[in-house]
C-alpha positions as CSV (number, residue, x, y, z in Angstrom):
1,M,6.4,20.8,-0.7
2,S,5.4,24.2,0.6
3,P,2.3,24.5,2.8
4,E,0.6,26.6,0.0
5,Q,0.4,23.4,-2.1
6,C,-1.1,21.2,0.6
7,H,-4.9,20.9,0.7
8,T,-7.4,19.2,2.9
9,D,-10.5,20.5,1.0
10,T,-11.3,18.8,-2.3
11,E,-13.3,21.6,-3.7
12,G,-10.6,24.1,-2.8
13,C,-7.9,21.9,-4.4
14,A,-9.9,21.7,-7.6
15,Q,-10.3,25.5,-7.7
16,H,-6.6,25.9,-7.2
17,I,-5.9,23.5,-10.1
18,A,-8.4,25.3,-12.3
19,E,-6.9,28.8,-11.5
20,R,-3.3,27.6,-12.0
21,I,-3.9,25.8,-15.3
22,G,-6.5,27.9,-16.9
23,P,-9.8,27.1,-18.7
24,D,-8.5,24.1,-20.7
25,L,-7.9,21.2,-18.4
26,R,-6.3,18.1,-20.0
27,V,-6.1,15.6,-17.2
28,A,-4.4,12.2,-17.1
29,A,-5.6,9.7,-14.4
30,P,-4.5,6.1,-13.7
31,L,-6.6,3.2,-14.7
32,G,-8.8,1.4,-12.2
33,L,-8.2,1.9,-8.5
34,G,-5.7,4.8,-8.7
35,K,-8.3,7.4,-9.7
36,P,-9.2,10.1,-7.0
37,H,-12.9,10.1,-7.5
38,G,-13.6,13.1,-5.3
39,L,-11.1,15.4,-7.0
40,L,-12.1,14.3,-10.5
41,N,-15.8,14.9,-9.7
42,A,-14.9,18.4,-8.4
43,L,-13.1,19.3,-11.6
44,Y,-16.0,17.9,-13.6
45,R,-18.5,20.0,-11.6
46,L,-16.4,23.1,-12.2
47,T,-16.4,22.5,-16.0
48,V,-20.1,21.6,-16.2
49,A,-21.0,24.8,-14.4
50,D,-18.9,27.0,-16.7
51,T,-19.2,26.5,-20.4
52,S,-16.2,28.7,-21.1
53,R,-14.1,25.9,-19.6
54,S,-13.2,22.5,-21.2
55,L,-12.1,19.2,-19.6
56,S,-10.4,16.3,-21.4
57,I,-9.8,13.2,-19.4
58,Y,-7.3,10.5,-20.5
59,T,-7.6,7.3,-18.6
60,A,-8.9,3.7,-18.6
61,L,-11.2,1.4,-16.6
62,S,-13.3,4.0,-14.9
63,L,-14.8,2.0,-12.1
64,T,-18.4,2.6,-11.0
65,R,-20.8,0.7,-8.8
66,P,-23.3,-1.5,-10.6
67,Q,-26.3,0.5,-11.9
68,P,-29.1,-2.0,-11.7
69,A,-32.2,-2.1,-14.0
70,P,-35.6,-1.6,-12.4
71,G,-37.4,-4.6,-11.1
72,L,-35.8,-7.7,-9.6
73,E,-32.3,-6.6,-10.4
74,A,-32.7,-3.4,-8.5
75,R,-34.2,-5.2,-5.5
76,F,-31.3,-7.6,-5.4
77,L,-28.4,-5.2,-6.1
78,G,-29.6,-2.1,-4.2
79,P,-29.0,-3.5,-0.7
80,F,-25.9,-5.4,-1.8
81,V,-24.3,-2.3,-3.4
82,A,-25.0,-0.1,-0.3
83,R,-23.4,-2.8,2.0
84,H,-20.4,-3.8,-0.1
85,F,-19.3,-0.4,-1.4
86,G,-20.3,1.6,1.6
87,A,-22.9,4.3,2.1
88,D,-20.4,7.1,1.4
89,A,-19.0,5.5,-1.8
90,E,-18.6,8.1,-4.6
91,D,-18.9,7.2,-8.3
92,L,-17.1,9.0,-11.1
93,Q,-19.9,11.3,-12.4
94,Y,-18.3,11.6,-15.8
95,A,-18.5,7.8,-16.2
96,I,-22.1,7.7,-15.2
97,D,-23.0,10.6,-17.6
98,Q,-21.0,9.0,-20.4
99,A,-22.8,5.7,-20.0
100,R,-26.1,7.6,-20.3
101,N,-24.9,9.6,-23.3
102,A,-25.2,12.7,-21.2
103,L,-21.7,14.2,-21.2
104,P,-21.8,18.0,-21.8
105,S,-20.2,19.2,-25.0
106,N,-17.2,20.8,-23.1
107,V,-16.1,17.5,-21.6
108,A,-14.4,14.6,-23.5
109,V,-13.3,11.3,-22.0
110,H,-10.7,9.2,-23.8
111,E,-10.2,5.6,-22.5
112,F,-8.0,2.9,-23.9
113,Y,-9.8,0.2,-21.8
114,M,-13.4,0.1,-20.6
115,Q,-15.4,-2.0,-18.2
116,S,-16.4,-4.9,-20.3
117,G,-19.6,-4.2,-22.2
118,A,-20.4,-1.2,-20.0
119,L,-20.1,1.5,-22.8
120,L,-21.3,-0.4,-25.9
121,H,-24.3,2.0,-26.1
122,S,-22.4,5.2,-25.3
123,G,-21.8,7.2,-28.5
124,S,-19.1,9.5,-27.0
125,A,-17.2,6.6,-25.4
126,Q,-17.2,4.7,-28.7
127,R,-16.1,7.8,-30.7
128,N,-13.4,8.8,-28.2
129,Y,-11.9,5.4,-27.5
130,I,-8.2,5.1,-28.3
131,S,-7.1,1.7,-29.4
132,Q,-3.6,1.1,-27.9
133,N,-1.4,-1.7,-26.6
134,Y,-0.9,-1.0,-22.9
135,T,2.8,-0.4,-23.4
136,H,2.2,2.4,-26.0
137,V,-0.2,4.5,-23.8
138,A,2.6,6.5,-22.1
139,R,4.2,7.3,-25.5
140,D,0.9,8.4,-27.0
141,L,-0.1,10.4,-23.9
142,A,3.1,12.5,-24.1
143,V,1.9,14.2,-27.3
144,Q,-1.6,15.0,-26.0
145,D,-0.4,18.2,-24.1
146,I,-1.6,16.9,-20.7
147,N,-1.4,19.6,-18.2
148,V,-2.6,17.8,-15.0
149,L,-1.9,14.4,-13.6
150,V,-4.0,13.3,-10.6
151,Q,-3.3,10.1,-8.7
152,L,-4.3,8.3,-5.5
153,V,-1.2,7.6,-3.4
154,A,-0.1,6.3,-0.1
155,R,2.0,8.5,2.1
156,R,4.7,7.7,4.7
157,E,6.7,9.9,7.1
158,T,10.4,8.9,7.2
159,P,13.5,10.3,8.9
160,E,14.5,11.6,5.5
161,G,11.1,13.3,4.9
162,V,7.8,12.5,3.3
163,R,7.7,9.6,0.8
164,Y,4.9,8.7,-1.6
165,S,4.0,5.3,-3.0
166,L,2.2,5.1,-6.3
167,S,1.0,1.8,-4.8
168,C,-1.8,0.4,-7.0
169,N,-0.7,2.3,-10.2
170,P,3.0,2.8,-11.0
171,D,2.1,1.3,-14.4
172,L,1.8,4.4,-16.6
173,T,2.7,7.4,-14.4
174,L,6.4,6.8,-14.3
175,D,6.7,6.0,-18.0
176,F,4.4,8.9,-19.0
177,I,6.4,11.6,-17.0
178,D,9.7,10.3,-18.4
179,Q,8.3,10.5,-21.9
180,V,7.2,14.0,-21.4
181,V,10.5,15.1,-20.0
182,Q,12.5,13.3,-22.8
183,A,10.3,15.1,-25.4
184,G,11.3,18.5,-23.9
185,K,7.7,19.3,-23.0
186,A,6.5,21.0,-19.9
187,R,5.9,18.6,-17.0
188,P,2.2,18.5,-16.1
189,L,1.0,19.6,-12.7
190,C,1.2,16.4,-10.6
191,V,-1.4,16.1,-7.9
192,A,-1.1,13.4,-5.2
193,V,-4.4,12.5,-3.4
194,V,-3.5,10.6,-0.2
195,H,-5.8,7.7,0.8
196,P,-5.1,6.3,4.2
197,D,-6.2,2.8,3.3
198,L,-4.2,2.5,0.1
199,P,-1.3,0.0,0.7
200,Y,2.1,1.5,0.8
201,V,4.3,-0.4,-1.6
202,S,8.0,0.5,-1.6
203,G,10.7,-0.3,-4.2
204,H,10.0,0.9,-7.7
205,A,6.5,2.2,-6.7
206,E,8.1,4.7,-4.3
207,V,8.8,8.3,-5.2
208,A,10.3,11.3,-3.4
209,Q,8.2,14.2,-1.9
210,D,9.1,16.5,-4.8
211,Y,7.7,14.2,-7.4
212,F,4.3,15.8,-6.8
213,D,3.5,19.5,-7.0
214,V,0.2,19.5,-5.0
215,E,-0.9,17.2,-2.2
216,L,-4.6,16.7,-1.3
217,R,-5.2,15.0,2.1
218,P,-9.0,15.1,2.7
219,E,-10.1,14.5,6.3
220,S,-12.2,11.6,5.2
221,L,-12.5,9.5,2.1
222,P,-14.8,6.7,1.0
223,P,-13.5,3.1,1.2
224,L,-11.3,1.9,-1.6
225,F,-13.2,0.4,-4.6
226,A,-13.3,-3.3,-4.1
227,L,-14.4,-5.8,-6.8
228,P,-17.2,-8.2,-5.6
229,R,-16.2,-11.8,-5.9
230,Q,-18.2,-13.6,-8.7
231,P,-19.5,-17.2,-8.7
232,V,-17.7,-19.9,-10.7
233,D,-19.8,-22.4,-12.6
234,L,-19.0,-25.9,-13.8
235,V,-17.9,-24.8,-17.3
236,E,-15.4,-22.4,-15.8
237,Y,-14.1,-25.0,-13.5
238,A,-13.5,-27.4,-16.4
239,L,-11.6,-24.6,-18.2
240,G,-9.5,-24.0,-15.0
241,M,-8.8,-27.7,-14.7
242,H,-7.4,-28.1,-18.2
243,A,-5.4,-24.8,-17.8
244,S,-3.9,-25.8,-14.5
245,A,-2.1,-28.8,-16.1
246,L,-0.3,-26.5,-18.5
247,V,1.6,-24.7,-15.8
248,R,5.2,-25.8,-15.3
249,D,6.8,-26.0,-11.8
250,G,9.5,-23.3,-11.5
251,G,7.9,-21.2,-14.2
252,C,6.3,-17.8,-14.5
253,L,2.6,-16.9,-14.4
254,Q,0.2,-14.3,-15.6
255,I,-3.4,-15.1,-14.8
256,G,-5.9,-12.4,-15.6
257,I,-9.1,-11.6,-13.8
258,G,-12.7,-12.8,-13.4
259,A,-14.4,-16.1,-12.8
260,L,-12.1,-18.0,-15.3
261,S,-9.2,-16.7,-13.3
262,D,-10.7,-17.8,-10.0
263,A,-11.4,-21.3,-11.5
264,R,-7.8,-21.6,-12.7
265,V,-6.3,-20.5,-9.4
266,H,-8.6,-22.9,-7.5
267,A,-7.5,-25.8,-9.8
268,M,-3.8,-24.9,-9.3
269,R,-4.3,-24.7,-5.5
270,W,-6.1,-28.1,-5.7
271,R,-3.2,-29.5,-7.7
272,Q,-0.9,-28.4,-4.9
273,E,-2.9,-29.3,-1.8
274,D,-4.9,-32.4,-2.8
275,N,-3.0,-33.7,-5.8
276,T,-4.7,-37.2,-5.9
277,Q,-8.2,-35.7,-6.1
278,W,-7.1,-33.2,-8.6
279,R,-5.6,-35.9,-10.8
280,R,-8.8,-38.0,-10.6
281,A,-10.9,-35.1,-11.6
282,L,-8.6,-34.3,-14.5
283,V,-8.8,-37.9,-15.7
284,A,-12.6,-37.8,-15.6
285,L,-12.6,-34.5,-17.5
286,D,-9.9,-35.6,-20.0
287,P,-10.7,-39.3,-20.9
288,R,-9.1,-38.8,-24.3
289,G,-5.8,-37.9,-22.7
290,G,-5.1,-34.8,-24.8
291,T,-4.6,-32.5,-21.8
292,H,-2.4,-35.1,-20.1
293,A,-0.2,-35.4,-23.1
294,L,0.3,-31.6,-23.2
295,A,0.9,-31.6,-19.4
296,A,3.7,-34.2,-19.8
297,R,5.3,-32.0,-22.6
298,L,4.6,-28.5,-21.5
299,G,3.2,-28.4,-18.0
300,G,2.9,-30.8,-15.1
301,L,0.8,-33.0,-12.9
302,A,2.7,-33.0,-9.7
303,P,2.5,-30.4,-6.9
304,F,4.7,-27.3,-7.2
305,R,7.9,-27.9,-5.4
306,S,10.0,-25.0,-6.7
307,G,7.0,-22.8,-7.0
308,L,6.1,-20.1,-9.5
309,Y,7.1,-16.5,-10.1
310,G,4.3,-14.0,-10.9
311,A,4.8,-11.4,-13.7
312,S,1.4,-9.9,-14.4
313,E,0.2,-6.5,-15.5
314,M,-2.5,-6.9,-12.9
315,V,-2.0,-8.0,-9.3
316,M,-5.3,-9.5,-8.1
317,D,-6.6,-11.9,-5.5
318,G,-5.5,-15.1,-7.3
319,F,-1.9,-14.3,-6.5
320,M,-2.7,-13.9,-2.9
321,H,-4.4,-17.3,-2.8
322,L,-1.5,-19.0,-4.6
323,Q,1.0,-17.5,-2.2
324,R,-0.9,-18.7,0.8
325,A,-1.0,-22.2,-0.8
326,G,2.8,-22.3,-1.3
327,V,2.6,-22.1,-5.1
328,L,3.7,-18.5,-5.6
329,K,7.2,-18.5,-4.0
330,R,10.0,-18.6,-6.7
331,R,11.9,-15.4,-6.2
332,A,13.6,-13.4,-8.8
333,W,16.4,-10.8,-8.5
334,D,17.0,-7.7,-10.5
335,N,20.7,-8.7,-10.8
336,I,21.6,-10.8,-13.8
337,A,24.4,-12.7,-12.0
338,L,22.1,-13.7,-9.2
339,E,19.3,-14.6,-11.6
340,R,21.7,-16.8,-13.7
341,A,22.8,-18.5,-10.5
342,A,19.1,-19.1,-9.6
343,A,18.2,-20.4,-13.0
344,S,21.1,-22.9,-12.9
345,G,20.3,-24.0,-9.3
346,R,23.5,-22.5,-7.9
347,L,22.0,-19.8,-5.8
348,S,22.1,-20.3,-2.0
349,P,18.7,-20.5,-0.4
350,E,19.9,-17.9,2.2
351,T,20.4,-15.2,-0.5
352,P,18.4,-12.2,0.8
353,G,15.9,-10.2,-1.1
354,G,14.3,-11.1,-4.4
355,H,10.6,-10.7,-5.3
356,Y,8.1,-13.5,-6.2
357,L,5.5,-11.2,-7.7
358,R,5.9,-8.3,-10.1
359,G,2.9,-6.2,-11.3
360,A,2.0,-2.9,-12.9
361,F,-1.4,-2.2,-11.3
362,L,-3.4,-3.6,-8.4
363,L,-7.1,-4.2,-8.2
364,G,-9.3,-6.7,-6.3
365,S,-11.0,-7.3,-2.9
366,R,-10.3,-5.5,0.4
367,E,-8.7,-8.7,1.5
368,L,-6.2,-8.3,-1.2
369,Y,-5.4,-4.7,-0.2
370,D,-4.9,-5.9,3.4
371,W,-2.6,-8.7,2.2
372,V,-0.4,-6.2,0.2
373,S,-0.1,-4.0,3.3
374,Q,0.9,-7.0,5.4
375,L,3.5,-8.0,2.8
376,E,5.0,-4.6,3.0
377,A,5.4,-5.0,6.7
378,D,6.6,-8.6,6.8
379,D,8.5,-9.0,3.5
380,P,8.8,-5.7,1.5
381,D,10.9,-7.4,-1.2
382,A,8.1,-9.9,-2.1
383,L,6.0,-7.6,-4.2
384,D,7.5,-5.3,-6.8
385,M,5.0,-2.8,-8.3
386,C,6.6,-1.2,-11.3
387,R,6.3,0.3,-14.8
388,V,4.1,-1.4,-17.3
389,S,7.0,-1.2,-19.8
390,N,8.9,-3.6,-17.6
391,V,6.1,-6.1,-16.9
392,N,4.4,-6.2,-20.3
393,Q,7.3,-6.4,-22.7
394,L,10.9,-7.7,-22.9
395,Y,12.4,-4.9,-24.9
396,G,14.8,-2.4,-23.4
397,D,17.8,-2.6,-21.1
398,H,16.1,-5.3,-18.9
399,Q,15.6,-7.8,-21.7
400,A,18.2,-10.3,-20.9
401,L,17.2,-10.2,-17.2
402,A,13.5,-10.5,-18.0
403,V,14.0,-13.6,-20.2
404,L,15.7,-15.3,-17.3
405,Q,13.1,-14.2,-14.7
406,R,10.2,-15.3,-17.0
407,R,11.5,-18.7,-17.8
408,G,8.8,-21.3,-18.3
409,A,6.2,-18.5,-18.7
410,R,2.5,-19.3,-19.0
411,F,0.6,-16.1,-19.9
412,F,-3.2,-16.8,-19.4
413,N,-5.8,-14.4,-20.9
414,T,-9.4,-14.7,-21.9
415,C,-11.1,-14.0,-25.2
416,M,-14.7,-13.7,-26.3
417,M,-14.4,-15.8,-29.5
418,A,-11.7,-17.6,-31.6
419,T,-11.6,-18.7,-35.2
420,L,-10.8,-22.1,-36.5
421,L,-7.6,-20.6,-38.0
422,G,-6.4,-19.4,-34.6
423,S,-7.2,-15.7,-34.4
424,A,-8.8,-14.3,-31.2
425,V,-11.6,-11.8,-30.7
426,S,-11.2,-10.2,-27.2
427,D,-12.1,-6.6,-27.2
428,G,-14.6,-5.6,-29.9
429,L,-17.3,-6.5,-32.3
430,E,-17.2,-6.7,-36.1
431,N,-19.3,-3.6,-36.4
432,G,-16.5,-1.6,-34.8
433,E,-18.1,-1.3,-31.3
434,V,-15.6,-1.6,-28.5
435,V,-16.5,-4.0,-25.7
436,S,-13.4,-3.4,-23.5
437,G,-10.0,-2.8,-25.1
438,V,-6.8,-4.5,-26.1
439,G,-5.1,-3.7,-22.8
440,G,-2.0,-5.9,-22.4
441,Q,-3.3,-9.0,-24.1
442,Y,-1.4,-8.5,-27.3
443,N,1.7,-7.7,-25.3
444,F,1.7,-11.0,-23.4
445,V,0.8,-13.1,-26.5
446,A,3.7,-11.5,-28.4
447,M,6.1,-11.9,-25.4
448,A,5.2,-15.6,-25.2
449,H,6.5,-16.1,-28.7
450,E,9.7,-14.3,-27.9
451,L,10.6,-16.2,-24.7
452,P,12.4,-19.5,-25.4
453,D,9.9,-21.6,-23.4
454,G,7.0,-19.2,-23.0
455,R,3.5,-20.0,-24.1
456,S,0.4,-17.9,-24.5
457,V,-2.9,-19.6,-23.4
458,L,-6.2,-18.0,-24.4
459,L,-9.3,-19.3,-22.6
460,L,-12.9,-19.1,-23.7
461,R,-16.2,-20.8,-23.1
462,S,-17.1,-22.8,-26.2
463,T,-20.6,-21.4,-26.3
464,R,-22.7,-18.5,-25.2
465,R,-26.4,-17.7,-25.0
466,G,-27.5,-15.2,-27.7
467,R,-30.8,-13.9,-28.9
468,A,-31.3,-17.0,-31.1
469,G,-30.4,-19.4,-28.3
470,V,-27.0,-21.2,-27.8
471,E,-24.3,-20.0,-30.1
472,T,-20.7,-21.2,-30.7
473,N,-17.8,-19.0,-29.7
474,I,-15.6,-20.8,-32.1
475,R,-16.2,-19.4,-35.6
476,W,-14.9,-20.0,-39.1
477,N,-14.2,-16.2,-39.4
478,Y,-15.1,-13.0,-37.7
479,G,-14.9,-9.3,-38.8
480,H,-12.7,-8.2,-35.9
481,T,-9.4,-9.5,-34.6
482,T,-7.5,-8.8,-31.4
483,I,-4.8,-11.5,-31.8
484,P,-3.9,-12.3,-35.4
485,R,-3.7,-15.9,-36.5
486,H,0.1,-15.7,-37.1
487,L,0.4,-15.4,-33.3
488,R,-1.8,-18.4,-32.6
489,D,-0.5,-20.5,-29.7
490,M,-2.8,-22.4,-27.3
491,Y,-6.5,-22.2,-26.7
492,V,-8.5,-23.8,-23.9
493,T,-12.3,-24.4,-23.7
494,E,-14.2,-26.6,-21.2
495,Y,-13.6,-29.5,-23.6
496,G,-9.8,-29.4,-23.7
497,V,-6.7,-27.7,-25.1
498,A,-5.8,-26.9,-28.7
499,D,-2.0,-26.4,-29.3
500,L,-1.7,-24.4,-32.5
501,R,1.9,-23.3,-32.5
502,G,3.7,-24.2,-35.6
503,K,0.8,-26.1,-37.1
504,T,-0.6,-26.0,-40.6
505,D,-4.0,-24.4,-41.2
506,S,-5.7,-27.8,-41.5
507,E,-4.0,-29.0,-38.3
508,C,-5.2,-25.9,-36.5
509,I,-8.7,-26.4,-37.7
510,E,-8.8,-30.0,-36.5
511,A,-7.4,-28.9,-33.1
512,M,-10.0,-26.2,-32.7
513,L,-12.8,-28.5,-33.7
514,S,-11.7,-31.0,-31.1
515,I,-12.5,-28.4,-28.3
516,T,-15.7,-27.1,-29.9
517,D,-19.2,-27.9,-28.6
518,A,-20.4,-31.0,-30.5
519,R,-23.6,-29.2,-31.6
520,F,-21.6,-27.0,-33.9
521,I,-18.8,-29.2,-35.1
522,D,-20.4,-30.5,-38.3
523,A,-21.4,-27.0,-39.6
524,L,-17.9,-25.6,-38.9
525,C,-16.3,-28.6,-40.5
526,A,-18.4,-28.2,-43.6
527,E,-17.5,-24.5,-43.8
528,A,-13.8,-25.2,-43.5
529,K,-14.1,-27.8,-46.3
530,A,-16.0,-25.3,-48.5
531,H,-13.1,-23.0,-48.3
532,G,-10.5,-25.7,-49.1
533,K,-9.0,-25.7,-45.6
534,L,-9.9,-29.2,-44.7
535,A,-9.5,-32.3,-46.9
536,P,-12.8,-33.3,-48.6
537,D,-12.6,-36.8,-47.0
538,F,-12.0,-35.6,-43.5
539,Q,-14.3,-37.3,-41.0
540,V,-15.2,-35.9,-37.5
541,P,-13.9,-38.4,-34.9
542,E,-16.7,-39.9,-32.9
543,R,-14.9,-39.0,-29.6
544,W,-15.4,-35.3,-30.4
545,R,-19.2,-35.8,-30.3
546,S,-19.0,-36.1,-26.5
547,N,-18.2,-32.4,-26.2
548,R,-21.6,-31.7,-24.6
549,P,-22.7,-29.9,-21.4
550,E,-24.2,-33.1,-20.0
551,T,-20.9,-35.0,-20.5
552,L,-19.1,-32.3,-18.7
553,H,-21.6,-32.3,-15.8
554,N,-21.3,-36.1,-15.5
555,A,-17.5,-35.9,-15.4
556,L,-17.4,-33.4,-12.5
557,A,-20.6,-34.1,-10.7
558,S,-19.1,-36.2,-7.9
559,W,-16.5,-33.5,-7.0
560,Q,-19.2,-30.9,-7.1
561,D,-21.4,-33.0,-4.8
562,K,-18.5,-33.3,-2.4
563,G,-18.2,-29.5,-2.3
564,L,-14.8,-29.5,-4.0
565,L,-16.0,-27.2,-6.8
566,P,-17.9,-24.6,-4.7
567,P,-19.7,-21.6,-6.4
568,F,-17.4,-19.2,-4.4
569,P,-14.0,-20.9,-4.0
570,F,-12.5,-18.0,-2.1
571,G,-15.4,-16.8,-0.1
572,S,-18.3,-14.6,-1.1
573,D,-19.3,-11.0,-0.6
574,F,-23.0,-12.2,-0.9
575,T,-25.0,-13.5,2.1
576,A,-26.2,-17.1,2.1
577,V,-29.7,-15.9,1.0
578,E,-28.2,-13.8,-1.8
579,Q,-26.2,-16.8,-3.0
580,R,-29.4,-18.7,-3.2
581,L,-31.0,-15.9,-5.3
582,L,-28.1,-15.5,-7.8
583,P,-28.8,-18.6,-9.9
584,A,-32.5,-17.9,-9.9
585,L,-32.0,-14.3,-11.1
586,N,-29.4,-15.5,-13.7
587,W,-32.0,-18.1,-14.9
588,L,-34.5,-15.4,-15.5
589,K,-32.0,-13.1,-17.2
590,A,-30.7,-15.8,-19.5
591,R,-34.1,-16.8,-20.7
592,S,-35.5,-13.3,-21.1
593,T,-33.5,-12.7,-24.3
594,T,-35.3,-15.2,-26.6
595,W,-38.9,-16.0,-27.4
596,R,-38.2,-19.6,-26.4
597,G,-36.8,-18.6,-23.1
598,K,-39.7,-16.2,-22.4
599,W,-42.1,-19.1,-23.1
600,Q,-40.1,-21.2,-20.6
601,I,-40.5,-18.4,-18.0
602,L,-44.3,-18.2,-18.7
603,R,-44.7,-21.9,-18.2
604,A,-42.7,-21.8,-15.0
605,T,-44.9,-19.0,-13.6
606,L,-48.1,-20.9,-14.5
607,H,-46.8,-24.2,-13.1
608,P,-44.2,-23.3,-10.5
609,G,-44.1,-26.6,-8.7
610,A,-43.6,-27.3,-5.0
611,P,-41.9,-24.8,-2.6
612,V,-38.1,-25.2,-2.1
613,E,-35.9,-24.7,1.0
614,G,-35.0,-21.1,1.7
615,E,-37.8,-19.8,-0.6
616,A,-39.4,-17.6,2.1
617,E,-36.1,-16.0,3.2
618,A,-35.3,-15.3,-0.5
619,I,-38.7,-13.6,-1.1
620,E,-38.2,-11.5,2.1
621,R,-34.7,-10.5,1.0
622,M,-36.3,-9.1,-2.2
623,A,-39.0,-7.3,-0.2
624,L,-41.7,-9.2,-2.0
625,Q,-43.2,-11.1,1.0
626,R,-46.2,-8.7,0.9
627,P,-46.6,-7.5,-2.7
628,A,-48.4,-4.3,-3.2
629,G,-50.2,-4.0,-6.5
630,M,-50.1,-6.0,-9.7
631,G,-46.4,-5.2,-10.6
632,E,-45.0,-6.6,-7.3
633,R,-47.3,-9.7,-7.6
634,V,-45.8,-10.4,-11.0
635,L,-42.3,-10.0,-9.7
636,Q,-43.0,-12.3,-6.8
637,R,-44.4,-15.0,-9.2
638,L,-41.4,-14.7,-11.4
639,L,-39.0,-15.0,-8.5
640,V,-40.8,-18.0,-7.1
641,A,-40.8,-19.8,-10.5
642,A,-37.0,-19.1,-10.9
643,L,-36.2,-20.3,-7.3
644,R,-38.0,-23.5,-7.9
645,R,-36.3,-24.1,-11.2
646,T,-32.8,-23.6,-9.8
């Protein structure tokens, strides 16, 4: 790379790109962590300032810091956001403007996956959304005449020269550039933005110096975007417990993200480290024995001796915790002879190399980023970051090898709703509005059906709180589908597991009813009968009527009281006072959506009850200890009422 193509000034680099490419910038940027916020903001400012220019951005998961609503939410999140993300954190300005419906007419942003629910009310985001399976994105990008690719990278000086690591995002870059070249199109200008804190990952994520045309190495950059760790509630723990019994020792794992993922990882770690207590909790949660029966046939109840192999589109904190617990340790080799020997038990334990985790993109906490850096130093073969076309599908020249590596696969994902007939609603609403995106969910569901002993497991809470109160997430039908019913496999709610593979429609309906909240079973049963999908004389078994929140609480209360089901199983980014505030603020938010809930809030403020421990510190953290004016006095009364109710 010649010195003329190396920059330390972000604005100067943006100007160089604009002058070299011309007035029509068509920019591809990685999803999630791999976006260079500073450079994208500089290109955005250039375009906004000059209406003769245009900017089209093709990307996904544009991460921004939380934008709190005025009032209690702003008082809570303001100090937390400043502390957690850093005072010099930089948001993507196009993402903020898009959420506000304020994108200028000469800028278009096309995403195939959005932050969940963040852009429901953005007209431009909804219109410019591209619905794609993750593995099809590179193919579809290749025909969009992309002329610039920008990417955050790690940089390493070696005796052979400079090397770059695509680190957190080899997922689409490698496939996209190959597709462009194979199509005979001009290669886009590839810009590497070096971040000193980005973990250097070798192997398939590593590229030579000449892969990029321009290098930008600013003298200082904000910290890497780190996801705050979210609390886990009892419903999520119940889901995680059922799911953890479906995992087979020696198998393969994909675990997803969020509180449900944390609950599942905690349960798997509990199964490994304190198997007796885990089994007792599972018995209390599964008195009918349905999960135990599936565990005997498909999963397991014993600790993991051989360990698991991770093959997941996203590498996140859960894998780090499983590796530390001795669960994630089964290695795989990109050599079919070695892998056949490993699968048959003939491979010597001393065989060098092999990885126990393969992923396409990386996103999580700062602890995760440090862990990945340490892995590179201590065991560079352990983690393989590679193309999404390898991780998310079997097809291609790696199929035979991938089938061996992913033996005993359990691909866990979450969905918003499911139907009695087994279809899943994960990414959008029946009115066409997009909540998030398909991402890789369809890929993993389809792959599970192709693997000889693979299973897809979709998790969902059985209910949610809507405007009319508690609503069921298991429906007779819904006007949008992410996973069609012909790919139905396994569903998990807090009340158990429904195995739908190869079942008749009536058998599927019965299985789904058995994991439905009891308050909605009769109505759903009647609807299925009305459509001729259940026999007229079918009777709801009495044991299903125990599917209620109070039953769940009673089953797990003793373990919760012992601290074995903590709100933050892997540590918290919130202070102790903030952790005390979270349930109170969630109580207010949940009840503010319905008239009944608002009446409960009003009664609580009129009759708040006795003070509780930590109340004064919580009020001080929210800067309401000396309210000024009527507005702050109202906020203080609301906060006090919520603290005393939770």
